[in-house]
N, C-alpha and C positions, 0 to 999 in steps of 0.2 A: 540259232541252233545251239544247244547246250552241249558242253564236253562231257564225255563219259569219264567217271572217276572210277578207277579200278578198286575192286574190293581187296582187303588184305588177304593174304594167303593164309590157308588154315595152319594153325599152331604158331602164329605170330601174334603180337599184340600183349595186352595185359592180361588176358584170360577172364575168367568169370569173376564178377564183381559181387562180393558177399559182405559188403561193408555193413548194411543195416539188417542182415539176416537174423541175428540173435533178438534184436529188437522187434522185428516183425513177427518172429515165431512167439515171443512173450506176449505181444499184443493179441495174437491170434488164439493161442491156447489158454490165456489167463481166464477168459469168461467161461470156456469149456470146463477147466479145472474147477473153478468156483461152483459150477452148477452141479458137477459130479460130486463134489464134497459135500455140498448142501443136501443132496438128495439122499446120499448114503448116511450122513449124520442124522437127518430127520428119521430115516428108517430105523436106526439104532435107538433113537430116543423114543419113537412110538412103539417099539417092541420091548422096551425097558431093559435093554441090555446096556446098562450104564458102563460096565467094565470095557465092553467092546467099543463103545462111544468114545471113551476116553482114550483108548489105545488108537483108535482111528484118528482122532483130532490130533493127537501127538504125532502120529505118522504124516498126516496131511501138513501140518505146520512144517515139519522137517523137509518134506518134499517141496513145498512152496518156497522155503528159504534157499534150498539148493538151486532151484530152477529160476527164481525170480530176483534173487539179489545179484547184481552185477559182480562178476569176477570172484564169487565166493569159492568156487571150486579151485581157482588158481592160487588164492591167498591161503586156503586151507592146505593145499598141497606144499606150498612153500613153507608154511609153518610146521607141518609134519616133517618135511625134509630137514629143516633147521633144528628141530628137537631130536632128530636122529643123528645129527652132525653130518649130514649129506650136503655138499656144496651145491 
């Protein structure tokens, strides 16, 4: 006969583990992001809207850097705060 182990009471323990959540989301959305950027870029190229194409590529690169470079938001926020003299 096996002994029954009581489950922990609700509200106790370590809570939700989100250790690899950012990496999971990056791996999940990276291919989707690249497909969308590629389709829109090709649309602008085939319709010969070079100005919109260049604007879109610059925006896509900026969004890609913000979301896919680790800790870029934290580093940027600390740099801005330091430049403004905020501790």
